[in-house]
N, C-alpha and C positions, 0 to 999 in steps of 0.2 A: 582517652587521654593520650595524646601523641607522644608524650614524654616517656611512656612506658617502654621498657627495654625489649619487649617483643619486637619492636621496630628495629630492623638491622642497622639502619643509619645511626640510631641512638646508641646501640651497642658499640659500634665502631668508634663513635665519638668519645665514649667513656674510656674505652681501651686506649685510644690515642692520648687522651687528656692525662691519664695516669701512667702512660708509657708502660702499660702492663705487658709482661712477657709470659706467654703460656708455659706452664710447667708440665712437661711430658710425664714426669714421675707422679703427678697428681691426676693424670688422665683428664685434663681440662678440655671440654668441648661445650661451648655455650649455645643454648637453644635460641634460635632467632625466628621462630615461626609462631605467630599469635594463634593460628588455628590449632596447632598441636598443644600449645599451652592451655587454651580453653578446653580442649579435649581431656587433658590430664586432670584439670580442676573438676570437670563434670564427672569423670570416671571415679575420682576419689570421693565424690559426694560430700565435699567440704561445705559445712554450714557454720553460722556464727556460734553454734554450740561447741564447735570443735577446737581442740588444741592440736596443731600440726607440727610434727618434727620434720624439718627439711634437712637432708644430708647433702652437703656440698652445694651451697647456694650460688657459688661463683660470684658474679657481679650483682646478683639480686633479681635476675630476670623473672624466674618463677616465683620468687619470694613476694614480689609486688602483687602478682595475681592471687597468691595464697592469702596475703594480708587483707585483700579486699573481700575475700570469701569467708575467712576463718575468724574465730574469736581471738585466738592467739597463735603466733608462729614462733617456734624456737628453731633457729637456723644454726647448724654446726658446720663451721668452715675450717679446714686444716691449714690453708695457705694464709699466713699473716699478711702477705702483700695485698690480699683482697679486702682486708678489714676496713681500711680508709675508704675504699670504693663503696663497700656496703653501707658504711656510715652516711655516705652522700646519697646513694640511690634509694635508701630506705628511710631517709630522715623524716619524711612526711607520714610514716606509718608508726603510730604509737603502740601498736599491738605486736611488734616484732622484737625478739631478743636475739642478738648475735653472740655466738660462743665460738671463740677461736681455739679449736681443739681437734684431736683425731677421734672420729666417731667410734673407732674400735677400742678406745681407752675411756670413753665417756660412760659414766654410771647413768644409763638411760632410765632405769626405774626411779632413781632419785630425781631426775629431771621431770619425769611424769608426775611425781609426788609434788615437786615444788611448783610446777606451772599448771598442773591440771588436777590437783588434789588426789593423785593416784588413779584417776579414771583413765580408761583406755585412750591412747592417742592415735592419730592417723599419721602414718609416715608417707611423705610424698617427696620424691627426689629424682634428679637426673644423676644416676649413680656413676662414679668412676668405674669403668668397665673392669679394670684390673683387680678390684677387690669387691665385686658385686656379691659373690657367694659368701665370703666371710661376713659381710655386713648383714645380709639377709638371714644367714644361719645364726649370727649373733643376736639379732632381734628376736628370732623365734625361740632360741635356746636359753636366752638370758632372763627369762621370766619378766619380760617387758610387758606392761599392760597395753595390748595392741588391739585396735579395731580392724585396721587394714593397712596394707603397704601398696602404694601405687607408684611404680618406678619405671624410669627409662633405663633399659638395659640393652646389651648387645642382642641382636635378633636371635642368634643361635642359642643364647642362654635362655631367652624367653621360651623358645621352642622346647628346650630341655625341661623347663619347669612344668609344662602342661601335658607332655605326652605320656602314653601308657605303655605296657609291656610289648616287646617285639620290635619297637622302633629303634633305629640306630642312635637317636637322640636320648633314649631312655637310659637313666642311670641313677646314681645315688642322690643327685640333686632333685630329680623328678620326685622320687619317693619321699625325700625329706620335706620338700615344699608341700606335697599333697597330704602328708601326715598332719601338718600344721594348718594348712589353708586351702581354700578353693581358688585355683588360678583362673584368670580370665584375660585373654589377650584383647587389649583395647584398640591398638593401632600399630601398624608398621610405620616407621619413620625413616625416610631416606637421608643419606649423608648431607645433602644440600640444606638441611634445616639447622645446621650447626656452623659455628665459627670456632676453631678451624674445622674443616670437614673431617670426620673420622674415616678410617679406611674400611669400615664395616657398616652394614645396615643395623638399624636400631629398632626397638619395639617398646611400647608402653604395655606393662602388664600389671593387673591388679590382683593382689593376693588377699582374700578376705579370710580373716582368722576363724578357724572352726571354734565353736563354743566347746565342743567335745571332739577328741580325735575320731576319725571315721572308722578306726579299727581299735580293738582292745589288745594292747601288748602289755603283758604282766611286767616286763622289764624293757622299756623303750630303748635304754642304752644298749642292751644286748641286741635288740632288733637292729639298731643302726650299725653295730659292729658286724653283724651278719651281712647287712646290705653293703657296707664298705668292702668287706672281704670278697663278696661275690662279684663286685664290679672292678676291683683292683686288677684282676687278670681276666678281662672279658672273654678271651678266647678259650679259657679253661672251663671245664664243667663246673657246676655249682659245688659238687662234692670236692673236687680238687682245690677250687678257690678257697673254700672254708677250711680244708685240711692244711693248706699252706699259710694260713693267716697267723701272724704272731699275736694278734688280738684275741684269738680263740684257742681253747685248750681241749676241745672235744676230740676223741679219737675218730679215725676214718669210719669205724663200724658205727659209732654213735651218730655221726653225720649221715651215713647211709640210711640208718633207721629213721632219722628225723625227716629226710627227704621222702622216704617210703611212706611215712605217716601222712604225707600230703597227697598220696596217690600219684606221685611223679616218678619218672624214670631216673635212674642214677646218672644218666648222661645229660640231664636237663642243664641249661645254662641259667645263670642268675637273671639275665635280661628277660627271661620268659615268665618270671614270677611277679605277681601283683603285690601291692602293699598288704592285702589281706593274707596272702600266702606267706610273706615274710613274717607277719605278726604271728601266724599259726606255727611257723617253724620255730620262732623265738619262744613261743609258749610251750612247744613240745619240750624244749630243753629246760625251761624253768620248772615246768610241772613234773619233770622226771629228774629234777636236780639231785635228789638224794642218791638215786640209783647211779646217775652219771658220776657223782663224786666217789661213790664206792668203786666204780669201775676204774676210775683214775687212781685208786688207792687212797682216796681221801677219807 
């Protein structure tokens, strides 16, 4: 179908027709490469059985591809100027619902209940780069019934999601994503695949939700407090990072004992620890909770 928006001429025609002005504050870069669009749909493994949540449909380019592959598509767009355009570009697709709202304020579990009977949805999106992390973490932490998330993100963010200990890209995002999902890099995407061209390289990454977390943390919230504290001051040792954190109230001695319980040196840095080791450290504190509270005078 030549009218599909993956065709750059068609995209330009629509933008000119509506005199659409790109909003930098919404991080708008529209995809104009049909090969990349096909790759995203294939990687997301969208079928007629699926309900897909699309975040930031723009003018509806990827939405058209999703509508042809999925049973239902719910597209959430923050920019009200795009709604008349979406109403035109998606008018032939009866299985698409457009919602004009901020995805960070949307009750996604309610959407999943309303449009998919509470069954897991697939998220597919060309994400605004400035809020990629809050969106992904909101999906994982918000008890959203999720099958997978297949998204276009900044290349350096995709690299961060999939690396392990010891890499300069390894950090709190790597550990959070890997606790909830299995990351798989689908493709790198150069700037010339977008209008307007972004100033950075992009990548498509698929995050397949774990049925069960790969590590057993008695208190996942405490584990993530430890992770955040250890990466907030990367140059410091793990012991100093945890001691200086306002989110933690363990004494230096307790922290030293926790690190020692892992068989690690007191001078180890947080970036050297795996997800398993952070879970073990967290469990050391929770399982010695009574003793620690007594030492704190509790």
